[in-house]
One Martini backbone bead per residue (centre of mass of N, CA, C, O) as a GRO file, in nm:
protein
  161
    1MET     BB    1   7.990   0.600  -1.379
    2THR     BB    2   8.236   0.716  -1.166
    3TYR     BB    3   8.548   0.538  -1.113
    4THR     BB    4   8.802   0.400  -0.887
    5ILE     BB    5   9.088   0.190  -0.909
    6ARG     BB    6   9.278   0.076  -0.620
    7ARG     BB    7   9.486   0.039  -0.387
    8ILE     BB    8   9.502  -0.070  -0.082
    9GLN     BB    9   9.522   0.047   0.232
   10LYS     BB   10   9.616  -0.029   0.542
   11SER     BB   11   9.386   0.152   0.679
   12GLU     BB   12   9.158  -0.033   0.504
   13TYR     BB   13   9.149  -0.332   0.599
   14PRO     BB   14   8.890  -0.332   0.784
   15LEU     BB   15   8.687  -0.327   0.535
   16LEU     BB   16   8.696  -0.632   0.463
   17ASN     BB   17   8.471  -0.714   0.653
   18ASP     BB   18   8.241  -0.573   0.507
   19PHE     BB   19   8.292  -0.715   0.229
   20LEU     BB   20   8.259  -1.001   0.331
   21TYR     BB   21   7.966  -0.972   0.408
   22GLU     BB   22   7.871  -0.885   0.119
   23ALA     BB   23   7.973  -1.169  -0.014
   24ILE     BB   24   7.739  -1.305   0.104
   25PHE     BB   25   7.518  -1.522  -0.009
   26VAL     BB   26   7.166  -1.418  -0.049
   27PRO     BB   27   6.885  -1.531  -0.110
   28ASP     BB   28   6.589  -1.477  -0.191
   29GLY     BB   29   6.405  -1.462   0.117
   30VAL     BB   30   6.662  -1.451   0.292
   31GLU     BB   31   6.820  -1.416   0.575
   32PRO     BB   32   7.068  -1.270   0.697
   33PRO     BB   33   7.331  -1.306   0.863
   34PRO     BB   34   7.504  -1.247   1.117
   35ARG     BB   35   7.796  -1.071   1.168
   36SER     BB   36   7.924  -1.297   1.352
   37ILE     BB   37   8.012  -1.490   1.117
   38LEU     BB   38   8.299  -1.356   1.075
   39MET     BB   39   8.434  -1.530   1.321
   40SER     BB   40   8.473  -1.758   1.154
   41PRO     BB   41   8.727  -1.942   1.033
   42ASP     BB   42   8.620  -1.964   0.734
   43LEU     BB   43   8.631  -1.634   0.715
   44GLN     BB   44   8.899  -1.530   0.847
   45VAL     BB   45   9.093  -1.624   0.615
   46TYR     BB   46   9.038  -1.356   0.439
   47VAL     BB   47   9.149  -1.130   0.685
   48ASP     BB   48   9.357  -1.243   0.857
   49HIS     BB   49   9.646  -1.074   0.837
   50PHE     BB   50   9.630  -0.878   0.622
   51GLY     BB   51   9.945  -0.798   0.452
   52GLU     BB   52  10.177  -1.019   0.551
   53SER     BB   53  10.175  -1.115   0.257
   54LYS     BB   54  10.273  -1.119  -0.075
   55ASP     BB   55   9.977  -1.255  -0.152
   56ASP     BB   56   9.847  -0.990  -0.051
   57ILE     BB   57   9.583  -0.846  -0.249
   58GLY     BB   58   9.437  -0.511  -0.297
   59LEU     BB   59   9.126  -0.359  -0.404
   60VAL     BB   60   8.952  -0.053  -0.469
   61THR     BB   61   8.641   0.132  -0.494
   62GLU     BB   62   8.557   0.462  -0.606
   63VAL     BB   63   8.288   0.695  -0.519
   64ASP     BB   64   8.304   0.998  -0.427
   65GLU     BB   65   8.529   0.906  -0.202
   66LYS     BB   66   8.391   0.618  -0.182
   67ILE     BB   67   8.395   0.303  -0.071
   68VAL     BB   68   8.223   0.026  -0.268
   69GLY     BB   69   8.472  -0.180  -0.313
   70ALA     BB   70   8.626  -0.520  -0.325
   71VAL     BB   71   8.943  -0.686  -0.401
   72TRP     BB   72   9.088  -1.003  -0.296
   73VAL     BB   73   9.396  -1.183  -0.233
   74ARG     BB   74   9.504  -1.519  -0.138
   75ILE     BB   75   9.683  -1.771   0.010
   76MET     BB   76   9.438  -2.016   0.092
   77ASP     BB   77   9.219  -2.225   0.296
   78ASP     BB   78   8.950  -2.223   0.114
   79TYR     BB   79   8.682  -2.281  -0.086
   80GLY     BB   80   8.890  -2.213  -0.352
   81HIS     BB   81   9.107  -2.414  -0.309
   82VAL     BB   82   9.386  -2.575  -0.504
   83ASP     BB   83   9.665  -2.439  -0.402
   84ASP     BB   84   9.990  -2.300  -0.288
   85ARG     BB   85   9.995  -2.094  -0.574
   86THR     BB   86   9.684  -2.002  -0.560
   87PRO     BB   87   9.487  -1.749  -0.566
   88SER     BB   88   9.212  -1.625  -0.383
   89PHE     BB   89   8.896  -1.490  -0.403
   90ALA     BB   90   8.754  -1.166  -0.317
   91ILE     BB   91   8.426  -1.006  -0.378
   92SER     BB   92   8.269  -0.671  -0.347
   93LEU     BB   93   7.958  -0.485  -0.328
   94TYR     BB   94   7.752  -0.268  -0.287
   95LYS     BB   95   7.433  -0.303  -0.387
   96GLU     BB   96   7.404  -0.016  -0.544
   97TYR     BB   97   7.674  -0.117  -0.739
   98ARG     BB   98   7.537  -0.331  -0.885
   99GLY     BB   99   7.519  -0.390  -1.236
  100LEU     BB  100   7.761  -0.169  -1.362
  101GLY     BB  101   8.065  -0.314  -1.406
  102ILE     BB  102   8.255  -0.298  -1.155
  103GLY     BB  103   8.320  -0.595  -1.092
  104THR     BB  104   8.456  -0.655  -1.361
  105ALA     BB  105   8.677  -0.439  -1.335
  106MET     BB  106   8.800  -0.551  -1.077
  107MET     BB  107   8.868  -0.829  -1.181
  108ARG     BB  108   9.052  -0.738  -1.416
  109ALA     BB  109   9.257  -0.583  -1.246
  110MET     BB  110   9.351  -0.826  -1.078
  111LEU     BB  111   9.433  -1.018  -1.307
  112THR     BB  112   9.649  -0.832  -1.423
  113LEU     BB  113   9.823  -0.818  -1.169
  114LEU     BB  114   9.876  -1.123  -1.141
  115LYS     BB  115  10.011  -1.162  -1.414
  116HIS     BB  116  10.246  -0.954  -1.364
  117ARG     BB  117  10.340  -1.130  -1.099
  118GLY     BB  118  10.330  -1.451  -1.216
  119TYR     BB  119  10.075  -1.583  -1.208
  120LYS     BB  120   9.895  -1.863  -1.344
  121ARG     BB  121   9.647  -1.853  -1.132
  122ALA     BB  122   9.299  -1.850  -1.024
  123SER     BB  123   9.049  -1.856  -0.756
  124LEU     BB  124   8.708  -1.976  -0.670
  125ALA     BB  125   8.402  -1.952  -0.488
  126VAL     BB  126   8.050  -2.031  -0.581
  127GLN     BB  127   7.735  -2.000  -0.588
  128LYS     BB  128   7.521  -2.110  -0.823
  129ALA     BB  129   7.292  -1.878  -0.762
  130ASN     BB  130   7.491  -1.668  -0.835
  131TYR     BB  131   7.513  -1.406  -1.061
  132ALA     BB  132   7.839  -1.405  -1.080
  133VAL     BB  133   7.897  -1.649  -1.257
  134LYS     BB  134   7.873  -1.504  -1.531
  135MET     BB  135   8.114  -1.314  -1.493
  136TYR     BB  136   8.334  -1.528  -1.453
  137LEU     BB  137   8.296  -1.657  -1.730
  138ARG     BB  138   8.348  -1.399  -1.903
  139VAL     BB  139   8.656  -1.359  -1.789
  140GLY     BB  140   8.755  -1.702  -1.778
  141PHE     BB  141   8.631  -1.888  -1.599
  142ARG     BB  142   8.625  -2.229  -1.471
  143VAL     BB  143   8.497  -2.524  -1.398
  144VAL     BB  144   8.650  -2.777  -1.161
  145GLU     BB  145   8.412  -2.791  -0.934
  146ASP     BB  146   8.137  -2.974  -0.796
  147ARG     BB  147   7.966  -2.903  -0.465
  148GLY     BB  148   7.656  -2.865  -0.538
  149GLU     BB  149   7.614  -2.545  -0.434
  150GLU     BB  150   7.909  -2.520  -0.563
  151PHE     BB  151   8.182  -2.364  -0.720
  152VAL     BB  152   8.494  -2.421  -0.863
  153MET     BB  153   8.717  -2.172  -0.993
  154VAL     BB  154   8.933  -2.113  -1.284
  155ILE     BB  155   9.214  -1.918  -1.407
  156ASP     BB  156   9.412  -1.870  -1.691
  157LEU     BB  157   9.648  -1.618  -1.720
  158ALA     BB  158   9.764  -1.677  -2.009
  159LYS     BB  159   9.457  -1.624  -2.136
  160PHE     BB  160   9.451  -1.346  -2.024
  161SER     BB  161   9.340  -0.992  -2.147
   0.00000   0.00000   0.00000
Protein backbone atom coordinates (compact mmCIF):
# COMPACT_ATOMS: atom_id res chain seq x y z
CA MET A 1 0.00 0.00 0.00
CA THR A 2 1.32 3.42 -0.95
CA TYR A 3 1.02 6.14 1.66
CA THR A 4 2.52 9.52 2.45
CA ILE A 5 3.40 10.88 5.89
CA ARG A 6 3.45 14.66 6.09
CA ARG A 7 3.05 17.54 8.53
CA ILE A 8 -0.51 18.26 9.59
CA GLN A 9 -1.95 21.51 8.26
CA LYS A 10 -3.71 23.94 10.58
CA SER A 11 -6.97 23.41 8.67
CA GLU A 12 -6.71 19.70 9.54
CA TYR A 13 -6.38 20.14 13.32
CA PRO A 14 -10.09 19.36 13.84
CA LEU A 15 -9.36 15.83 12.54
CA LEU A 16 -7.36 15.20 15.70
CA ASN A 17 -10.65 14.71 17.54
CA ASP A 18 -11.54 11.87 15.16
CA PHE A 19 -8.15 10.27 15.61
CA LEU A 20 -8.30 10.76 19.37
CA TYR A 21 -11.54 8.78 19.37
CA GLU A 22 -9.88 6.10 17.21
CA ALA A 23 -6.99 5.97 19.69
CA ILE A 24 -9.25 4.89 22.56
CA PHE A 25 -8.46 1.24 23.17
CA VAL A 26 -11.60 -0.89 23.14
CA PRO A 27 -11.03 -4.57 24.01
CA ASP A 28 -12.75 -7.21 21.89
CA GLY A 29 -16.36 -7.70 22.90
CA VAL A 30 -16.64 -4.32 24.63
CA GLU A 31 -18.88 -1.55 23.31
CA PRO A 32 -16.99 1.58 22.31
CA PRO A 33 -17.69 4.62 24.47
CA PRO A 34 -19.93 7.39 23.10
CA ARG A 35 -18.10 10.11 21.16
CA SER A 36 -19.11 12.52 23.91
CA ILE A 37 -16.26 11.04 25.96
CA LEU A 38 -13.97 13.30 23.93
CA MET A 39 -15.29 16.27 25.90
CA SER A 40 -13.77 14.99 29.15
CA PRO A 41 -10.87 17.12 30.40
CA ASP A 42 -8.64 14.02 30.51
CA LEU A 43 -9.01 13.67 26.74
CA GLN A 44 -9.30 17.32 25.74
CA VAL A 45 -5.71 17.83 26.94
CA TYR A 46 -4.63 16.01 23.75
CA VAL A 47 -6.38 18.36 21.32
CA ASP A 48 -7.50 21.57 23.02
CA HIS A 49 -5.68 24.56 21.49
CA PHE A 50 -3.41 22.25 19.49
CA GLY A 51 -0.88 24.19 17.47
CA GLU A 52 -0.54 27.11 19.87
CA SER A 53 2.67 25.81 21.48
CA LYS A 54 6.03 25.18 19.84
CA ASP A 55 5.84 21.71 21.39
CA ASP A 56 2.64 20.83 19.45
CA ILE A 57 3.81 18.74 16.51
CA GLY A 58 1.59 16.63 14.27
CA LEU A 59 1.90 14.36 11.27
CA VAL A 60 -0.80 12.72 9.18
CA THR A 61 -0.78 9.80 6.79
CA GLU A 62 -2.56 9.90 3.47
CA VAL A 63 -3.65 7.04 1.25
CA ASP A 64 -5.20 8.02 -2.09
CA GLU A 65 -5.46 11.65 -0.89
CA LYS A 66 -7.47 10.58 2.19
CA ILE A 67 -6.06 11.14 5.69
CA VAL A 68 -6.12 7.73 7.38
CA GLY A 69 -3.92 8.27 10.43
CA ALA A 70 -2.34 10.84 12.70
CA VAL A 71 0.44 11.04 15.23
CA TRP A 72 0.85 14.09 17.38
CA VAL A 73 2.79 15.14 20.44
CA ARG A 74 2.69 17.92 22.91
CA ILE A 75 4.00 18.59 26.38
CA MET A 76 0.92 18.02 28.46
CA ASP A 77 -0.22 16.60 31.76
CA ASP A 78 -1.75 13.48 30.24
CA TYR A 79 -1.73 9.78 31.08
CA GLY A 80 1.82 9.43 29.74
CA HIS A 81 3.25 12.58 31.35
CA VAL A 82 6.73 12.15 32.82
CA ASP A 83 7.97 15.75 33.06
CA ASP A 84 7.54 19.21 31.55
CA ARG A 85 10.28 18.73 28.94
CA THR A 86 9.08 15.44 27.47
CA PRO A 87 6.44 15.37 24.73
CA SER A 88 3.68 12.79 25.07
CA PHE A 89 2.38 10.82 22.10
CA ALA A 90 -1.04 10.27 20.64
CA ILE A 91 -1.26 8.04 17.57
CA SER A 92 -4.03 6.28 15.71
CA LEU A 93 -5.15 4.92 12.38
CA TYR A 94 -8.55 4.07 11.05
CA LYS A 95 -9.16 0.36 11.72
CA GLU A 96 -8.87 -0.77 8.11
CA TYR A 97 -5.31 0.63 7.93
CA ARG A 98 -3.97 -1.05 11.07
CA GLY A 99 -1.53 -3.95 10.94
CA LEU A 100 0.09 -2.76 7.69
CA GLY A 101 3.19 -1.09 9.14
CA ILE A 102 1.79 2.42 8.75
CA GLY A 103 1.63 3.05 12.50
CA THR A 104 5.27 2.03 12.90
CA ALA A 105 6.26 4.32 10.03
CA MET A 106 4.31 7.22 11.59
CA MET A 107 5.91 6.60 14.97
CA ARG A 108 9.41 6.48 13.44
CA ALA A 109 8.78 9.68 11.47
CA MET A 110 7.70 11.53 14.60
CA LEU A 111 10.59 10.19 16.68
CA THR A 112 13.04 11.31 13.98
CA LEU A 113 11.46 14.77 13.93
CA LEU A 114 11.60 15.03 17.74
CA LYS A 115 15.25 13.96 17.79
CA HIS A 116 16.15 16.57 15.14
CA ARG A 117 14.36 19.24 17.18
CA GLY A 118 16.53 18.44 20.17
CA TYR A 119 14.11 16.59 22.45
CA LYS A 120 15.87 14.08 24.70
CA ARG A 121 12.97 11.65 25.10
CA ALA A 122 9.28 11.09 24.46
CA SER A 123 6.59 9.27 26.40
CA LEU A 124 3.21 7.64 26.08
CA ALA A 125 0.66 5.65 28.05
CA VAL A 126 -0.87 2.48 26.65
CA GLN A 127 -3.29 -0.11 27.93
CA LYS A 128 -1.41 -3.36 28.57
CA ALA A 129 -3.91 -5.31 26.46
CA ASN A 130 -3.41 -3.03 23.44
CA TYR A 131 -1.62 -4.79 20.56
CA ALA A 132 0.35 -1.54 19.98
CA VAL A 133 2.52 -2.29 23.04
CA LYS A 134 4.60 -4.64 20.85
CA MET A 135 5.15 -1.92 18.25
CA TYR A 136 6.22 0.60 20.89
CA LEU A 137 8.73 -1.89 22.30
CA ARG A 138 10.05 -2.65 18.78
CA VAL A 139 10.75 1.02 18.03
CA GLY A 140 12.61 1.44 21.34
CA PHE A 141 10.16 2.49 24.05
CA ARG A 142 10.61 0.90 27.46
CA VAL A 143 8.20 0.56 30.35
CA VAL A 144 9.00 3.04 33.13
CA GLU A 145 5.83 2.66 35.17
CA ASP A 146 3.23 -0.08 35.57
CA ARG A 147 -0.11 1.44 36.55
CA GLY A 148 -2.12 -1.76 36.76
CA GLU A 149 -4.14 -1.63 33.51
CA GLU A 150 -1.62 0.48 31.62
CA PHE A 151 2.06 1.14 31.09
CA VAL A 152 3.83 4.46 30.90
CA MET A 153 6.59 4.09 28.33
CA VAL A 154 9.55 6.31 27.44
CA ILE A 155 12.03 6.33 24.58
CA ASP A 156 15.52 7.78 24.84
CA LEU A 157 15.89 9.67 21.57
CA ALA A 158 19.72 9.60 21.77
CA LYS A 159 19.47 5.83 21.23
CA PHE A 160 16.82 6.06 18.50
CA SER A 161 17.96 5.68 14.91
